[in-house]
C-alpha positions, 0 to 999 in steps of 0.5 A, a space after each residue: 458482436 463487434 470485430 474487436 470483441 470477436 477477435 478477442 474471443 477468437 484469440 482466447 480460443 487460440 490461446 487455449 489451443 496453443 496451451 493444449 499443444 506440446 513441442 515434443 515433435 519439434 527439434 531443439 532449434 524450433 523449440 528455442 524459436 517458439 519460446 522467442 516468438 512467444 515472448 515477443 508476442 507477450 511484449 507486443 501485447 504489453 503495448 496493446 494492453 497500454 492502449 486498452 488502459 488508455 481507452 478505459 481512462 479516457 472514457 471513465 470505463 472503470 466505473 462500469 467495471 465497479 471501480 472508483 478509480 483507474 488505479 483501482 481498476 488496474 490493481 483489482 481487475 487487471 491484477 497489475 502489481 504496481 498500478 502507478 508504474 503502469 499508468 506512468 508507462 501509459 502516459 509516456 508511451 501512448 498518445 494522450 488527448 490535449 484539452 482541445 481534443 486532438 491527440 498529442 505525440 507520445 512523450 517517448 515515441 521510440 520506446 513506444 515503437 520498440 515495445 509495440 514491436 516486441 523488442 523490449 519489455 516493460 522492465 526495459 520501459 521502466 528503466 528508460 523512464 527512470 533515466 528520463 525523469 532524472 534529466 534536468 529541466 533545463 535540458 532543451 527539448 531536442 537533447 531530451 528527445 535525442 536521449 530518449 532515442 538513444 535509450 530506446 536503441 540501447 534497450 533493444 540489446 541491453 538489460 534493464 540494469 545496463 540501461 540504468 548504467 548507460 543512463 548515468 553516462 547520458 546524464 553526465 553528457 547532458 550536464 557534465 558540470 552539474 550546473 543544470 540541475 536545480 531545485 525543480 529537479 531535486 524537488 521532482 526526484 525526492 522520495 521516500 518509500 516504505 516497502 511491504 513487510 516480509 515473512 519476518 515482518 521486516 520492511 525495507 525503507 528506500 529514499 532519495 533525500 534532497 540536500 536539506 533533508 540529508 543534512 538534517 538526517 546527518 545531524 540526527 545520526 551524529 547524535 542519536 546513532 553515536 556508539 552506546 546511544 539508544 541501544 535496545 539491547 542495553 538497559 543502561 544505554 542513554 536514550 535520546 541524544 548524548 548531550 544530556 548523557 553522563 560521559 562515563 555512562 556513555 563511554 561504558 555503554 559504547 564499550 558494550 556496543 557491538 552494533 554496526 553503523 547501519 544498526 545504530 542508524 536504525 535504532 536512532 531512527 526508532 528513537 526519533 520516531 518514538 520521541 515524535 509519537 510520544 512527545 506531542 509532535 503529532 497532535 492529539 488526534 488523527 481521523 478521530 484516533 489518538 496518533 499512537 500505535 493501535 493494535 487489534 488482538 484477541 484474548 487468545 493471542 494474548 494468552 498463548 503469545 501466538 500469531 501477529 497483531 494488526 495495527 490501525 495503520 496496516 502493519 503487523 506486530 509479533 505478539 512478543 512486541 505487543 506484550 513488550 510495548 504494553 508493559 512499557 505503557 501506563 495502562 488504563 483499561 476502558 472496555 467500550 460497550 453499552 454498559 460503560 460510560 463511553 457513548 456509542 449512540 449519538 443519533 442526530 446529535 452529531 455527525 462525526 464519530 467519536 474515538 470510542 466508536 472508531 476503536 469499536 469499528 477498528 476491532 470489527 473491520 481493521 480497515 476500509 469495509 469496501 471489498 478488496 480495498 487495502 486502505 488501513 483503518 488509520 486512513 479511513 473515514 466513518 461512513 454512515 452505512 445504514 443511511 447516509 447522514 444527509 438522508 437522516 442517518 444516525 451516528 450510532 456505532 451499529 450503523 457505521 462502517 469505516 471507508 476510505 475517502 474515495 469509496 466513501 464518496 462512491 456511495 450514492 444513487 447513480 447506477 455506477 455508484 455503490 450501496 452498503 447494507 448490513 450482512 445478516 447471515 454467514 461468517 460476515 454477519 453483523 458487518 456491512 457489505 458493498 454492492 453496485 447499484 446495478 447488482 442484485 440485492 443479495 450480492 453483498 461483498 465484505 472486505 476480507 483483505 484486513 482479516 486474513 487471519 479469520 479466513 485461515 482460522 475458518 479454513 482450518 476449522 473446515 478442513 479439520 473440524 473439532 471432535 464432536 465429543 469436545 465442547 466448542 471453545 469459547 470464542 476469542 474476543 477482539 481488542 484494540 490497544 493504544 500505547 505507549 506512554 499514554 492511556 492504554 485503551 482496550 476495546 472489546 468487540 
């Protein structure tokens, strides 16, 4: 056992001993100091952890842990909530290797020093890095270095929010007239982020728009977010823009419109997206699927109007919205099975899966089939899971499974690569599982991330099994539905 491995073993033992102790016998001053010392050590270990991550990245050691990318390693093995931000901190604070092999100085050496000393934490680091990213490219190296030094000094006494406020003053000092900021800076700082859905299935959209995008959005809001326009609570509200609306009808709709400006902006954005999805702007196909809303629900959910439905892009919709959208569609029902005209078996006749095959796969998997992968179905490829196409695999629905691009490319014969096999028993029977080539053949792992509802139902049955006198309920079938203003496809699994 190496010294470093032995020290980590000793550290884990020491942590267990500390966790078993209490501070009951100490006075208040000592208790407070113990808390300070504890969190100082935690911050110091954040710096050491960055060094470990850099070592994993430099040596591609994430593959030995069964991860295809370093980001996946941070997310699944290190349980880091925001892996990309974590990698950005590593790249800014640690000495990276140049193309010639020598170590470079950290981009933010003073911030790295304070983190290693435990005087600042990761939130302070991210606040400093956010300010540094906003410094114009035209600012010279010496001024940039001085700004980082000042920010690192501020971080030892200020909160992350106060660092951001101080950063505004520093940016104003570096570019008082705003003449240094150019198109490169605006292009570097543009962003639009869609947050996760909360308990009410609502999502937060945050954006930093460049001037052209802002000007275009202003034009859209001026027309589509006008009072009375695109009001979902008013059946007589004009849709689209008010250029073609009857002036009298628009005036009456505006008088009935009690929405705030923010709500009108939201509804205008919804109308704009609806026009793009259903106006042919997105083309006829995306990865073999129609570029429209596709959801997976069971007939029991439709019947009971309960639970939520998962879309192919990874969003959740309340069943009430599912019913509302389905009512607005022009329904055409096509149940894809071996008794219909939809071909699900192509053999060697073609390599790419058909739309029907992808809809069937969505009903079964909901997303990438690789365990712990969060990629939604709309961003996956159809993987020849039984036998690779190059090795004679068949393009038949029972022999394929969805896989995101990076995991599809991770399948192969090398020791660090993966294999896929069909699971033959248990709750995942019929689905394909994944295992590393160095794992025993029986260690197949299915992905449950996209099928949380099934796990909850299974757990509910285990905790509260049905009464033996009652007959077993009919299993609910799973469907895929595509809408609106297009054929409504229903695929039963």
